[in-house]
VOVEXLUM-890793 format. One record per residue (C-alpha): residue number from 1; residue in one letter; x, y, z. Coordinates in steps of 0.5 Angstrom, whole numbers. Layout:
<resi NUM&resn a&x X&y Y&z Z> .
...
This chain:
<resi 1&resn m&x 8&y 2&z 50> .
<resi 2&resn k&x 8&y 8&z 45> .
<resi 3&resn a&x 3&y 8&z 39> .
<resi 4&resn v&x 1&y 13&z 34> .
<resi 5&resn v&x -6&y 14&z 35> .
<resi 6&resn a&x -11&y 18&z 31> .
<resi 7&resn t&x -15&y 21&z 37> .
<resi 8&resn e&x -21&y 25&z 33> .
<resi 9&resn l&x -22&y 28&z 26> .
<resi 10&resn d&x -15&y 31&z 23> .
<resi 11&resn q&x -12&y 30&z 30> .
<resi 12&resn f&x -6&y 25&z 32> .
<resi 13&resn s&x -1&y 24&z 37> .
<resi 14&resn v&x 4&y 19&z 40> .
<resi 15&resn e&x 0&y 16&z 46> .
<resi 16&resn n&x 1&y 11&z 52> .
<resi 17&resn v&x -3&y 5&z 50> .
<resi 18&resn e&x -3&y -2&z 53> .
<resi 19&resn l&x -4&y -9&z 50> .
<resi 20&resn d&x -8&y -15&z 52> .
<resi 21&resn p&x -4&y -21&z 51> .
<resi 22&resn p&x -6&y -25&z 44> .
<resi 23&resn k&x -12&y -30&z 44> .
<resi 24&resn v&x -14&y -36&z 40> .
<resi 25&resn g&x -11&y -35&z 33> .
<resi 26&resn e&x -7&y -29&z 35> .
<resi 27&resn v&x 0&y -26&z 35> .
<resi 28&resn l&x 4&y -21&z 39> .
<resi 29&resn v&x 9&y -18&z 35> .
<resi 30&resn r&x 15&y -13&z 37> .
<resi 31&resn m&x 15&y -8&z 32> .
<resi 32&resn k&x 22&y -6&z 28> .
<resi 33&resn a&x 19&y -2&z 23> .
<resi 34&resn t&x 13&y 1&z 20> .
<resi 35&resn g&x 12&y 5&z 14> .
<resi 36&resn v&x 9&y 12&z 14> .
<resi 37&resn c&x 3&y 11&z 8> .
<resi 38&resn h&x -2&y 16&z 5> .
<resi 39&resn s&x -7&y 11&z 8> .
<resi 40&resn d&x -5&y 12&z 15> .
<resi 41&resn l&x -6&y 20&z 13> .
<resi 42&resn s&x -13&y 18&z 10> .
<resi 43&resn m&x -15&y 15&z 16> .
<resi 44&resn i&x -13&y 21&z 20> .
<resi 45&resn n&x -17&y 26&z 15> .
<resi 46&resn g&x -23&y 22&z 14> .
<resi 47&resn t&x -22&y 19&z 7> .
<resi 48&resn i&x -22&y 12&z 10> .
<resi 49&resn p&x -28&y 12&z 15> .
<resi 50&resn t&x -25&y 10&z 22> .
<resi 51&resn p&x -28&y 10&z 29> .
<resi 52&resn f&x -24&y 15&z 34> .
<resi 53&resn p&x -19&y 14&z 37> .
<resi 54&resn t&x -15&y 9&z 33> .
<resi 55&resn v&x -8&y 6&z 33> .
<resi 56&resn l&x -5&y 8&z 26> .
<resi 57&resn g&x 0&y 3&z 22> .
<resi 58&resn h&x -2&y -2&z 17> .
<resi 59&resn e&x 5&y -3&z 14> .
<resi 60&resn g&x 11&y -6&z 18> .
<resi 61&resn a&x 15&y -12&z 20> .
<resi 62&resn g&x 18&y -14&z 27> .
<resi 63&resn i&x 19&y -20&z 31> .
<resi 64&resn v&x 14&y -25&z 34> .
<resi 65&resn e&x 14&y -24&z 41> .
<resi 66&resn q&x 8&y -29&z 43> .
<resi 67&resn i&x 3&y -34&z 40> .
<resi 68&resn g&x -4&y -35&z 42> .
<resi 69&resn e&x -7&y -42&z 42> .
<resi 70&resn g&x -8&y -45&z 36> .
<resi 71&resn v&x -2&y -42&z 32> .
<resi 72&resn t&x 3&y -46&z 28> .
<resi 73&resn h&x 6&y -43&z 22> .
<resi 74&resn v&x 10&y -38&z 27> .
<resi 75&resn e&x 14&y -38&z 33> .
<resi 76&resn a&x 17&y -33&z 38> .
<resi 77&resn g&x 23&y -31&z 35> .
<resi 78&resn d&x 21&y -31&z 28> .
<resi 79&resn h&x 22&y -25&z 23> .
<resi 80&resn v&x 15&y -23&z 20> .
<resi 81&resn v&x 12&y -18&z 15> .
<resi 82&resn l&x 4&y -16&z 17> .
<resi 83&resn s&x -1&y -16&z 12> .
<resi 84&resn f&x -7&y -11&z 13> .
<resi 85&resn v&x -12&y -16&z 9> .
<resi 86&resn p&x -13&y -23&z 13> .
<resi 87&resn q&x -12&y -29&z 9> .
<resi 88&resn c&x -17&y -34&z 11> .
<resi 89&resn g&x -16&y -39&z 6> .
<resi 90&resn e&x -23&y -42&z 6> .
<resi 91&resn c&x -28&y -36&z 4> .
<resi 92&resn f&x -30&y -35&z -3> .
<resi 93&resn h&x -25&y -31&z -5> .
<resi 94&resn c&x -19&y -35&z -2> .
<resi 95&resn i&x -21&y -41&z -6> .
<resi 96&resn h&x -22&y -37&z -12> .
<resi 97&resn d&x -15&y -35&z -12> .
<resi 98&resn e&x -17&y -28&z -10> .
<resi 99&resn p&x -14&y -28&z -3> .
<resi 100&resn y&x -13&y -20&z -3> .
<resi 101&resn l&x -21&y -20&z -3> .
<resi 102&resn c&x -22&y -25&z 3> .
<resi 103&resn n&x -28&y -23&z 7> .
<resi 104&resn v&x -27&y -27&z 13> .
<resi 105&resn a&x -28&y -20&z 18> .
<resi 106&resn k&x -31&y -13&z 17> .
<resi 107&resn v&x -26&y -8&z 18> .
<resi 108&resn d&x -29&y -4&z 24> .
<resi 109&resn g&x -23&y -3&z 28> .
<resi 110&resn n&x -23&y -9&z 32> .
<resi 111&resn l&x -20&y -16&z 31> .
<resi 112&resn l&x -23&y -22&z 28> .
<resi 113&resn d&x -27&y -24&z 34> .
<resi 114&resn g&x -30&y -17&z 34> .
<resi 115&resn t&x -26&y -14&z 40> .
<resi 116&resn s&x -20&y -10&z 41> .
<resi 117&resn r&x -13&y -12&z 45> .
<resi 118&resn a&x -11&y -4&z 45> .
<resi 119&resn r&x -13&y 0&z 51> .
<resi 120&resn m&x -12&y 8&z 52> .
<resi 121&resn n&x -14&y 11&z 59> .
<resi 122&resn g&x -17&y 4&z 61> .
<resi 123&resn d&x -22&y 4&z 55> .
<resi 124&resn y&x -21&y -1&z 49> .
<resi 125&resn i&x -20&y 3&z 42> .
<resi 126&resn a&x -20&y 1&z 35> .
<resi 127&resn v&x -14&y -1&z 31> .
<resi 128&resn m&x -12&y 0&z 24> .
<resi 129&resn s&x -14&y -6&z 19> .
<resi 130&resn f&x -13&y -11&z 24> .
<resi 131&resn l&x -6&y -9&z 26> .
<resi 132&resn g&x -5&y -2&z 29> .
<resi 133&resn n&x 3&y -3&z 28> .
<resi 134&resn m&x 5&y 4&z 28> .
<resi 135&resn a&x 7&y 2&z 35> .
<resi 136&resn e&x 12&y -1&z 39> .
<resi 137&resn y&x 8&y -8&z 40> .
<resi 138&resn a&x 2&y -10&z 36> .
<resi 139&resn v&x -3&y -16&z 37> .
<resi 140&resn v&x -5&y -18&z 30> .
<resi 141&resn p&x -9&y -24&z 27> .
<resi 142&resn s&x -4&y -30&z 26> .
<resi 143&resn i&x -7&y -30&z 18> .
<resi 144&resn c&x -4&y -23&z 18> .
<resi 145&resn v&x 3&y -25&z 19> .
<resi 146&resn v&x 8&y -28&z 14> .
<resi 147&resn p&x 15&y -31&z 16> .
<resi 148&resn i&x 21&y -28&z 12> .
<resi 149&resn e&x 28&y -30&z 12> .
<resi 150&resn k&x 32&y -27&z 18> .
<resi 151&resn d&x 37&y -24&z 13> .
<resi 152&resn v&x 33&y -18&z 10> .
<resi 153&resn s&x 33&y -12&z 14> .
<resi 154&resn f&x 26&y -10&z 17> .
<resi 155&resn q&x 27&y -3&z 14> .
<resi 156&resn a&x 26&y -6&z 7> .
<resi 157&resn a&x 21&y -12&z 9> .
<resi 158&resn a&x 16&y -7&z 12> .
<resi 159&resn l&x 15&y -4&z 5> .
<resi 160&resn v&x 13&y -10&z 3> .
<resi 161&resn g&x 7&y -10&z 8> .
<resi 162&resn c&x 3&y -5&z 3> .
<resi 163&resn g&x 6&y 0&z -1> .
<resi 164&resn i&x 11&y -4&z -5> .
<resi 165&resn t&x 6&y -10&z -6> .
<resi 166&resn t&x 1&y -5&z -8> .
<resi 167&resn g&x 5&y -2&z -13> .
<resi 168&resn v&x 9&y -7&z -16> .
<resi 169&resn g&x 3&y -12&z -16> .
<resi 170&resn a&x -1&y -7&z -19> .
<resi 171&resn a&x 3&y -8&z -25> .
<resi 172&resn i&x 5&y -15&z -25> .
<resi 173&resn k&x -1&y -18&z -22> .
<resi 174&resn t&x -7&y -14&z -23> .
<resi 175&resn a&x -5&y -11&z -30> .
<resi 176&resn r&x 0&y -16&z -32> .
<resi 177&resn v&x 4&y -11&z -36> .
<resi 178&resn a&x 6&y -14&z -42> .
<resi 179&resn p&x 14&y -14&z -44> .
<resi 180&resn g&x 15&y -8&z -49> .
<resi 181&resn a&x 9&y -4&z -47> .
<resi 182&resn t&x 8&y 3&z -46> .
<resi 183&resn v&x 5&y 6&z -39> .
<resi 184&resn a&x 3&y 12&z -36> .
<resi 185&resn v&x 3&y 13&z -28> .
<resi 186&resn v&x 0&y 19&z -26> .
<resi 187&resn g&x 2&y 20&z -18> .
<resi 188&resn c&x 9&y 18&z -16> .
<resi 189&resn g&x 9&y 18&z -9> .
<resi 190&resn g&x 11&y 11&z -5> .
<resi 191&resn v&x 6&y 7&z -9> .
<resi 192&resn g&x 7&y 10&z -15> .
<resi 193&resn l&x 14&y 9&z -15> .
<resi 194&resn s&x 13&y 2&z -14> .
<resi 195&resn v&x 8&y 2&z -20> .
<resi 196&resn i&x 14&y 4&z -24> .
<resi 197&resn q&x 19&y -1&z -21> .
<resi 198&resn g&x 13&y -6&z -23> .
<resi 199&resn c&x 13&y -4&z -30> .
<resi 200&resn r&x 20&y -4&z -31> .
<resi 201&resn i&x 21&y -11&z -28> .
<resi 202&resn a&x 15&y -13&z -33> .
<resi 203&resn g&x 19&y -11&z -39> .
<resi 204&resn a&x 15&y -4&z -40> .
<resi 205&resn k&x 19&y -1&z -46> .
<resi 206&resn r&x 16&y 6&z -44> .
<resi 207&resn i&x 14&y 9&z -37> .
<resi 208&resn i&x 12&y 16&z -37> .
<resi 209&resn a&x 11&y 19&z -30> .
<resi 210&resn v&x 6&y 24&z -29> .
<resi 211&resn d&x 7&y 28&z -22> .
<resi 212&resn l&x 7&y 36&z -20> .
<resi 213&resn s&x 13&y 35&z -16> .
<resi 214&resn a&x 20&y 36&z -19> .
<resi 215&resn e&x 23&y 32&z -14> .
<resi 216&resn k&x 18&y 26&z -15> .
<resi 217&resn m&x 20&y 26&z -22> .
<resi 218&resn e&x 27&y 25&z -21> .
<resi 219&resn m&x 26&y 19&z -16> .
<resi 220&resn a&x 21&y 16&z -22> .
<resi 221&resn k&x 27&y 17&z -27> .
<resi 222&resn s&x 32&y 13&z -22> .
<resi 223&resn f&x 26&y 7&z -21> .
<resi 224&resn g&x 25&y 6&z -28> .
<resi 225&resn a&x 21&y 12&z -31> .
<resi 226&resn t&x 24&y 13&z -39> .
<resi 227&resn d&x 20&y 20&z -39> .
<resi 228&resn t&x 16&y 25&z -35> .
<resi 229&resn v&x 11&y 30&z -36> .
<resi 230&resn t&x 8&y 35&z -31> .
<resi 231&resn p&x 1&y 35&z -30> .
<resi 232&resn g&x -4&y 41&z -33> .
<resi 233&resn a&x -9&y 42&z -38> .
<resi 234&resn n&x -5&y 39&z -44> .
<resi 235&resn t&x -3&y 33&z -40> .
<resi 236&resn v&x -7&y 28&z -45> .
<resi 237&resn r&x -5&y 32&z -51> .
<resi 238&resn e&x 2&y 32&z -49> .
<resi 239&resn i&x 2&y 24&z -48> .
<resi 240&resn m&x -2&y 23&z -54> .
<resi 241&resn g&x 4&y 26&z -58> .
<resi 242&resn m&x 9&y 22&z -55> .
<resi 243&resn t&x 5&y 16&z -57> .
<resi 244&resn g&x 4&y 18&z -64> .
<resi 245&resn g&x -3&y 19&z -62> .
<resi 246&resn i&x -5&y 12&z -60> .
<resi 247&resn g&x -5&y 13&z -52> .
<resi 248&resn v&x -1&y 8&z -47> .
<resi 249&resn d&x -3&y 1&z -46> .
<resi 250&resn y&x -4&y 2&z -39> .
<resi 251&resn a&x -5&y 8&z -35> .
<resi 252&resn f&x -4&y 7&z -28> .
<resi 253&resn e&x -8&y 12&z -23> .
<resi 254&resn v&x -5&y 13&z -16> .
<resi 255&resn i&x -8&y 19&z -13> .
<resi 256&resn g&x -15&y 17&z -12> .
<resi 257&resn r&x -18&y 24&z -15> .
<resi 258&resn p&x -24&y 24&z -20> .
<resi 259&resn a&x -20&y 28&z -25> .
<resi 260&resn t&x -14&y 24&z -25> .
<resi 261&resn i&x -18&y 18&z -26> .
<resi 262&resn e&x -22&y 21&z -32> .
<resi 263&resn t&x -15&y 23&z -35> .
<resi 264&resn c&x -12&y 16&z -34> .
<resi 265&resn v&x -18&y 13&z -38> .
<resi 266&resn k&x -17&y 18&z -44> .
<resi 267&resn l&x -10&y 16&z -44> .
<resi 268&resn a&x -11&y 9&z -45> .
<resi 269&resn r&x -11&y 7&z -52> .
<resi 270&resn r&x -16&y 3&z -56> .
<resi 271&resn g&x -16&y -3&z -53> .
<resi 272&resn g&x -12&y -1&z -47> .
<resi 273&resn r&x -13&y -1&z -39> .
<resi 274&resn a&x -14&y 4&z -34> .
<resi 275&resn v&x -12&y 1&z -27> .
<resi 276&resn l&x -14&y 5&z -21> .
<resi 277&resn v&x -10&y 4&z -15> .
<resi 278&resn g&x -11&y 11&z -11> .
<resi 279&resn v&x -16&y 11&z -6> .
<resi 280&resn g&x -21&y 16&z -6> .
<resi 281&resn r&x -26&y 19&z -2> .
<resi 282&resn m&x -33&y 15&z -1> .
<resi 283&resn e&x -37&y 21&z -3> .
<resi 284&resn e&x -33&y 22&z -10> .
<resi 285&resn r&x -35&y 20&z -17> .
<resi 286&resn f&x -32&y 20&z -24> .
<resi 287&resn s&x -35&y 20&z -30> .
<resi 288&resn v&x -34&y 17&z -37> .
<resi 289&resn n&x -37&y 18&z -44> .
<resi 290&resn a&x -42&y 13&z -45> .
<resi 291&resn l&x -40&y 12&z -52> .
<resi 292&resn i&x -33&y 11&z -50> .
<resi 293&resn l&x -32&y 4&z -47> .
<resi 294&resn p&x -36&y 0&z -52> .
<resi 295&resn l&x -33&y 4&z -58> .
<resi 296&resn t&x -26&y 4&z -56> .
<resi 297&resn a&x -26&y -3&z -52> .
<resi 298&resn k&x -22&y 0&z -46> .
<resi 299&resn t&x -22&y -3&z -39> .
<resi 300&resn i&x -23&y 0&z -33> .
<resi 301&resn q&x -20&y -4&z -27> .
<resi 302&resn g&x -19&y -3&z -20> .
<resi 303&resn c&x -13&y -6&z -16> .
<resi 304&resn m&x -14&y -8&z -9> .
<resi 305&resn y&x -7&y -9&z -5> .
<resi 306&resn g&x -4&y -11&z -12> .
<resi 307&resn s&x -8&y -17&z -13> .
<resi 308&resn v&x -3&y -20&z -7> .
<resi 309&resn n&x -3&y -27&z -5> .
<resi 310&resn t&x 1&y -26&z 2> .
<resi 311&resn k&x 3&y -33&z 3> .
<resi 312&resn t&x 7&y -33&z -4> .
<resi 313&resn d&x 8&y -26&z -6> .
<resi 314&resn f&x 11&y -23&z 0> .
<resi 315&resn r&x 17&y -27&z -1> .
<resi 316&resn m&x 17&y -26&z -8> .
<resi 317&resn y&x 18&y -19&z -8> .
<resi 318&resn l&x 24&y -20&z -2> .
<resi 319&resn d&x 27&y -25&z -7> .
<resi 320&resn f&x 27&y -19&z -13> .
<resi 321&resn y&x 30&y -15&z -7> .
<resi 322&resn r&x 36&y -20&z -6> .
<resi 323&resn r&x 37&y -21&z -14> .
<resi 324&resn g&x 37&y -13&z -15> .
<resi 325&resn l&x 31&y -13&z -19> .
<resi 326&resn l&x 27&y -9&z -14> .
<resi 327&resn d&x 30&y -3&z -10> .
<resi 328&resn l&x 27&y -3&z -3> .
<resi 329&resn d&x 33&y 1&z 0> .
<resi 330&resn g&x 32&y 7&z -5> .
<resi 331&resn m&x 25&y 8&z -3> .
<resi 332&resn v&x 26&y 10&z 4> .
<resi 333&resn s&x 28&y 17&z 4> .
<resi 334&resn r&x 28&y 18&z 11> .
<resi 335&resn t&x 27&y 14&z 18> .
<resi 336&resn y&x 24&y 17&z 24> .
<resi 337&resn s&x 23&y 15&z 32> .
<resi 338&resn i&x 16&y 14&z 34> .
<resi 339&resn d&x 17&y 20&z 37> .
<resi 340&resn e&x 18&y 24&z 31> .
<resi 341&resn a&x 12&y 21&z 28> .
<resi 342&resn p&x 9&y 28&z 27> .
<resi 343&resn q&x 15&y 30&z 23> .
<resi 344&resn a&x 14&y 24&z 19> .
<resi 345&resn f&x 7&y 26&z 17> .
<resi 346&resn a&x 9&y 33&z 15> .
<resi 347&resn d&x 14&y 30&z 11> .
<resi 348&resn l&x 9&y 25&z 8> .
<resi 349&resn e&x 4&y 31&z 6> .
<resi 350&resn s&x 9&y 36&z 3> .
<resi 351&resn g&x 12&y 30&z -1> .
<resi 352&resn n&x 19&y 30&z 1> .
<resi 353&resn n&x 19&y 23&z 2> .
<resi 354&resn a&x 19&y 17&z -3> .
<resi 355&resn r&x 17&y 13&z 4> .
<resi 356&resn g&x 19&y 15&z 11> .
<resi 357&resn v&x 20&y 9&z 16> .
<resi 358&resn i&x 19&y 9&z 23> .
<resi 359&resn l&x 24&y 5&z 27> .
<resi 360&resn y&x 24&y 2&z 34> .
<resi 361&resn p&x 30&y 0&z 38> .
């Protein structure tokens, strides 16, 4: 089969990869759509550490082709969305209503039993986040597989596997944006635009989008932003002026850079919240004045996968889509074949797309 493989640091290509059949508790999925997410690029450039070579892909939807022993919640022919976080239902975090932090396995490029099903040139290779679904097929843990209704397009469903769930969930589940709130969203890529949609769904009164790209600013308006600001030396002063000197109730950072994190902390009003959604490099640090948090009662909150419960939330977001509350079709700027993966990543880096999606025949 064809798969997009990160072969070494800053290098990737479409390769021929073989898959072993699913073992106990695993599922073979014929992929129909895979989102091209910035986290895939972060694996390639080393922002997210990974062994090489690694089959990329962690946001996708497809059809169950074969199930391994012990799998009961899906069967061949089911349409499914894949989750890059297993949800075991038994660990500390799962039983304490934090399944997005499930610690059933270490993310080391293997499946739950510590081995891989993917082989290239005869050698076993790693897969991204238990999935490696930027490929024509993927063998994945069954606890990463969520069945969905068959009337939903794979192109739309794929986005729920990561970007939509992370962004919309950051607003309505992690931050719990209140109706009538004022928010700022710094970084309007695919996840940032999803945050904007989540804030709109939550009933935010004012949504201020901040991004260098004029194209992304226009996209932000179409998804619910009420105002746009081009970032620069006066970003904080400008947004403070827009909010009567108070600041915003919620400031979302969706880039993962120290400077923009610090900006979001400044943008949050007294008693407000800075929500960190973007993934930064492991070696990077940000700083906050030691007096700020106790004297202003601000909160700095991390957001992992939109605080998702995959068993319920994937279907919830697809229901939002059906009801016209959540625009998934508009999020897809362009589709690609798997052979066009290099162009898909080039478009991602250039900021041309809200989301690019690889479709499979």
